[in-house]
C-alpha positions in Angstrom: 0.0 0.0 0.0 2.0 2.9 -1.3 -0.3 5.5 0.1 0.2 4.3 3.7 4.0 4.2 3.3 4.1 7.7 1.8 4.9 10.9 3.7 2.7 12.9 1.3 0.0 11.7 -1.1 -1.1 14.0 -3.9 -4.3 13.1 -5.8 -4.2 14.8 -9.2 -7.9 15.1 -10.1 -7.5 17.7 -12.8 -5.5 15.4 -15.1 -6.7 13.4 -18.1 -8.5 10.2 -17.5 -7.3 7.1 -19.4 -9.1 3.8 -19.5 -5.7 2.0 -19.7 -4.6 3.2 -16.3 -5.6 1.8 -12.9 -7.5 4.8 -11.7 -10.8 3.1 -11.2 -9.6 -0.5 -10.6 -7.5 -2.7 -8.4 -6.2 -6.2 -8.8 -5.9 -8.9 -6.1 -5.0 -12.5 -6.1 -7.5 -15.1 -5.1 -6.6 -18.0 -2.7 -6.1 -20.1 -5.9 -3.7 -17.5 -7.4 -6.2 -16.1 -10.0 -6.6 -12.4 -10.5 -9.6 -10.6 -9.0 -10.5 -7.4 -10.7 -12.2 -4.8 -8.4 -13.6 -2.2 -10.8 -15.4 0.9 -10.0 -17.4 1.5 -13.1 -17.4 5.1 -14.6 -20.0 6.6 -16.8 -19.2 6.7 -20.5 -19.0 10.4 -21.2 -16.8 12.7 -23.2 -15.3 14.2 -20.1 -11.5 13.6 -20.2 -10.6 14.8 -16.7 -10.7 12.6 -13.6 -12.6 15.2 -11.7 -15.4 15.1 -14.2 -15.9 11.3 -14.3 -19.1 10.0 -12.6 -19.7 6.6 -11.0 -22.0 4.5 -13.2 -24.9 3.5 -11.0 -26.2 1.1 -13.7 -23.0 -0.9 -13.6 -22.4 -1.2 -9.8 -23.0 -4.9 -10.0 -19.5 -5.2 -11.6 -18.1 -3.7 -8.4 -20.2 -5.8 -6.2 -19.1 -9.0 -8.0 -15.5 -8.0 -7.3 -16.2 -7.4 -3.6 -17.9 -10.7 -3.3 -15.0 -12.5 -4.9 -12.6 -10.7 -2.6 -14.6 -11.8 0.5 -14.8 -15.4 -0.6 -11.1 -15.6 -1.5 -9.9 -14.0 1.7 -12.4 -15.1 4.4 -10.2 -17.9 5.6 -7.0 -15.8 5.8 -5.5 -15.0 9.2 -6.2 -11.2 9.1 -9.6 -11.2 7.3 -11.6 -10.4 10.4 -9.5 -7.4 11.0 -9.9 -6.2 7.4 -13.6 -7.1 7.1 -14.8 -3.7 8.5 -12.7 -1.9 5.9 -14.1 -4.0 3.1 -17.6 -3.4 4.4 -16.9 0.4 4.6 -15.7 0.5 1.0 -18.6 -1.5 -0.1 -21.1 0.8 1.6 -19.3 4.0 0.6 -19.6 3.3 -3.1 -23.4 3.9 -2.9 -22.7 7.4 -1.5 -20.1 8.8 -3.9 -20.9 10.6 -7.1 -17.6 11.3 -8.9 -14.5 9.2 -9.3 -12.5 11.9 -7.6 -14.7 11.7 -4.4 
């Protein structure tokens, strides 16, 4: 977790959004070693800046699918119970945010 290890974290929300970057997704490994993609879907608009991108409410099932895979893959790990509140917080917070930069 690079952010936690950093002295200063700068989030550049006024830069160009690119689908090829990992701005709206994260990758994890499952207990079997397969990749789990956790994707926060963004609306398909002509806005090119991160600050202008909105969360796609119609596609949140993609995010929920990733959360469910994450829970299933890690539920037997030693520190899962310590991380579960954070996972639940992230899962619940997605319903409240409007923009990708929130």
